[in-house]
C-alpha positions in Angstrom: 18.8 -45.5 -2.1 19.9 -44.5 1.4 20.4 -40.9 0.3 17.0 -40.8 -1.2 15.4 -42.3 1.9 17.3 -39.8 4.1 16.1 -37.0 2.0 12.5 -38.1 2.2 12.6 -38.5 6.0 14.3 -35.1 6.4 11.7 -33.4 4.2 8.8 -35.1 6.1 10.2 -33.4 9.3 11.3 -30.1 8.0 8.2 -29.2 5.9 5.8 -29.3 8.9 8.3 -27.5 11.0 8.5 -24.7 8.4 4.7 -24.5 8.4 4.7 -24.2 12.2 7.3 -21.4 11.9 5.1 -19.6 9.4 2.0 -20.0 11.7 4.0 -18.6 14.6 4.7 -15.5 12.6 1.0 -15.2 11.8 0.1 -15.4 15.5 2.6 -12.6 16.1 0.5 -10.3 13.9 -2.8 -11.5 15.3 -3.8 -14.2 12.8 -5.0 -17.3 14.8 -6.2 -19.6 12.1 -5.0 -23.2 12.6 -3.8 -25.5 9.9 -5.2 -29.0 10.5 -4.0 -30.5 7.2 -0.3 -30.8 8.2 1.0 -34.4 7.5 4.0 -35.4 9.6 5.6 -38.2 11.6 3.9 -39.1 14.9 6.1 -36.9 17.0 5.7 -33.8 14.8 2.0 -34.6 14.4 1.5 -34.5 18.1 3.3 -31.1 18.2 1.1 -29.8 15.4 -2.1 -30.9 17.2 -1.0 -29.1 20.3 -0.1 -26.0 18.2 -3.5 -26.0 16.5 -5.2 -26.4 19.9 -3.3 -23.3 21.1 -4.3 -21.4 18.0 -8.0 -22.2 18.6 -7.8 -21.1 22.3 -6.0 -17.9 21.3 -8.7 -17.2 18.8 -11.4 -17.7 21.4 -9.6 -15.4 23.8 -9.1 -12.7 21.2 -12.8 -12.9 20.3 -13.8 -12.6 24.0 -11.4 -9.7 24.4 -12.8 -7.9 21.4 -16.4 -8.4 22.6 -15.5 -7.2 26.1 -13.9 -4.0 24.7 -17.0 -3.4 22.5 -19.4 -3.9 25.4 -17.4 -1.7 27.8 -17.0 1.0 25.2 -20.7 1.0 24.5 -21.6 1.2 28.2 -19.2 4.1 28.7 -20.8 6.3 26.0 -23.9 7.2 28.0 -22.2 8.5 31.2 -19.5 10.3 29.2 -22.3 12.0 27.1 -24.1 13.0 30.3 -20.9 14.5 31.8 -20.2 16.4 28.6 -23.7 17.8 28.3 -23.8 18.7 32.0 -20.5 20.6 31.7 -21.8 22.4 28.5 -25.0 23.5 30.3 -23.1 24.9 33.3 -20.7 26.8 31.0 -23.7 28.3 29.2 -25.0 29.6 32.5 -28.2 27.5 32.4 -27.9 26.8 36.2 -26.7 30.3 37.1 -23.4 32.2 36.7 -20.0 30.6 37.4 -16.8 32.1 38.7 -13.7 32.3 36.5 -12.1 29.3 38.3 -15.3 27.2 37.9 -15.5 28.1 34.2 -11.9 27.0 33.7 -12.5 23.7 35.5 -15.7 23.1 33.4 -13.8 23.8 30.2 -11.2 21.2 31.2 -14.0 18.7 32.0 -15.7 19.3 28.6 -12.4 18.9 26.8 -11.5 15.6 28.6 -15.1 14.3 27.9 -14.5 15.0 24.2 -11.2 13.1 24.4 -12.9 10.1 26.2 -15.6 10.1 23.6 -13.1 10.0 20.8 -11.2 7.2 22.5 -14.4 5.1 23.1 -15.4 5.6 19.4 -12.0 4.4 18.3 -12.2 1.3 20.5 -15.7 0.5 19.2 -14.6 1.0 15.5 -11.5 -1.1 16.0 -13.5 -3.9 17.7 -16.0 -3.9 14.7 -13.2 -4.0 12.2 -11.4 -6.9 13.9 -14.7 -8.8 14.1 -15.4 -8.1 10.4 -18.6 -6.2 11.4 -17.7 -2.8 10.1 -20.0 -1.7 7.2 -18.5 0.0 4.2 -20.4 1.9 1.5 -18.3 2.0 -1.6 -18.7 4.4 -4.4 -16.4 6.0 -7.0 -15.2 9.3 -5.5 -12.4 11.8 -5.9 -9.9 12.1 -3.1 -9.3 15.8 -3.6 -12.4 17.2 -1.8 -11.8 14.8 1.1 -8.3 16.1 1.6 -9.5 19.7 1.3 -12.2 19.0 4.0 -9.6 17.5 6.5 -7.2 20.4 5.9 -9.9 22.9 6.6 -10.8 21.0 9.8 -7.3 20.8 11.1 -6.0 24.3 10.0 -7.0 26.0 13.3 -4.9 23.5 15.3 -2.0 23.9 12.8 -2.2 27.7 13.0 -2.1 27.4 16.8 1.4 25.9 16.4 2.4 28.2 13.5 2.7 25.2 11.2 2.9 25.7 7.4 0.5 23.3 5.7 0.8 22.5 2.0 -2.0 20.7 0.0 -0.6 19.5 -3.3 -3.3 17.0 -4.1 -4.3 17.3 -7.8 -7.8 18.1 -8.8 -7.7 16.0 -12.0 -7.0 12.6 -10.4 -9.2 9.7 -11.5 -12.0 8.5 -9.3 -11.4 5.6 -6.9 -13.7 3.1 -5.3 -13.9 4.1 -1.7 -16.1 4.7 1.4 -15.7 8.4 1.8 -16.4 8.5 5.5 -13.9 5.8 6.3 -11.2 7.5 4.1 -11.9 10.7 5.9 -11.0 8.8 9.1 -7.8 7.7 7.5 -6.9 11.3 6.5 -7.9 12.7 9.8 -5.7 10.3 11.7 -2.7 10.8 9.4 -2.9 14.6 9.2 -3.9 14.9 12.9 -0.8 12.9 13.9 1.4 15.1 11.7 0.1 18.2 13.5 0.4 16.5 16.9 4.0 15.5 16.5 5.4 18.4 14.4 7.0 21.1 16.6 6.1 24.8 16.2 6.9 26.5 12.9 7.3 23.1 11.2 5.9 21.9 7.9 3.3 19.5 6.8 2.5 18.5 3.2 -0.1 16.3 1.6 0.4 15.1 -1.9 -1.0 12.5 -4.3 0.1 10.7 -7.5 -1.1 7.9 -9.7 1.5 5.1 -9.5 1.3 1.5 -10.8 -2.5 1.7 -11.4 -3.2 3.0 -7.9 -3.8 6.3 -6.2 -1.0 7.1 -3.8 -1.6 9.7 -1.0 1.2 10.8 1.3 1.4 13.0 4.4 4.8 14.3 5.3 5.9 16.2 8.4 9.0 17.8 9.7 8.7 16.3 13.2 11.2 14.3 15.2 10.7 11.1 13.1 10.2 7.5 14.1 13.0 5.2 15.3 13.7 2.6 12.6 12.9 -0.3 15.0 9.4 1.0 15.6 8.4 1.6 11.9 7.1 -2.0 11.4 5.0 -2.0 14.6 3.3 1.4 14.7 0.3 0.2 12.7 -0.5 -2.5 15.4 -3.0 -1.6 18.0 -1.7 0.0 21.3 1.6 0.8 19.6 2.7 4.4 19.4 5.9 6.1 18.7 5.2 8.3 21.7 2.9 6.9 24.4 2.5 10.3 25.9 0.8 11.6 22.8 -1.3 8.7 21.6 -3.1 5.5 22.5 -1.9 3.6 19.5 -5.4 3.0 18.1 -5.5 5.6 15.2 -2.9 3.9 12.9 -4.4 0.5 13.6 -7.7 1.8 12.4 -6.0 3.3 9.4 -4.5 -0.1 8.5 -7.8 -1.9 8.7 -9.7 0.7 6.6 -7.0 0.8 3.9 -6.9 -3.0 3.8 -10.7 -3.2 3.5 -10.3 -1.0 0.4 -7.8 -3.5 -1.1 -5.0 -1.0 -0.6 -1.8 -0.8 1.6 -0.3 1.7 4.0 3.2 2.1 5.3 5.5 4.7 6.9 8.9 6.0 6.1 11.0 8.1 8.5 14.4 9.7 8.9 14.9 10.3 12.6 15.1 14.0 13.3 14.0 14.9 9.8 10.3 13.9 9.9 8.1 11.1 8.7 6.1 10.2 5.6 3.0 8.2 5.8 1.7 6.7 2.5 -1.4 4.8 1.6 -2.4 3.4 -1.8 -6.0 2.8 -3.1 -6.7 0.8 -6.2 -7.9 3.1 -9.0 
């Protein structure tokens, strides 16, 4: 009887503690939902109530932060567009001829304006995704023309680094339910990163296969690879394997888009022998 009573008391304490441990891990990855239904002894119950209060406050802060980024990004679009258009007009000679040095500076301004526009768009998209406000238009499409489009877009940059690009995506793959514009964003991010991180004369390959009832697409490169300790974090926002080459938003956007399609995405890497990014969409 004593043993049974001890077992029941122990379980009444350990079960809520295990739930709190699980919720702590959820908070670590950005899930702030509280669990008000935890039954426990008074001391543990008080801890649970404090924990749930913390979850609610963190959720409110995260919502405010997302709204703030969305607002700031939206307000930045107009001045950036004005700067971009102004630089383009000056480069075209609309306001008169420019010297070689002025043209070089205007080219830099135009390029940096494009980079800022891309960054602002990424922040806006990520804010919408985190708030559940991103609209998706699903239809059954083939992945092959989307891969071909992205390869054509990125080829001039790859040729500038003398990279060898191989497109091995089959033309006879079954159709998948997808939002083609959003999947283009996924492919642009993954292939763009491969080009960005692969040194000159390296190799990039894109392949696809049907596996376990899903369409698996992979992007491989011969870059420096990703340290093993960073593999699990690179899909979180503001995380990047190289802070000098990225903001850490692209892969977070990829993760949200693939998840919205009911799929999954992950990375494999062998340091100094390149990386392989894989995403799977339900067929």
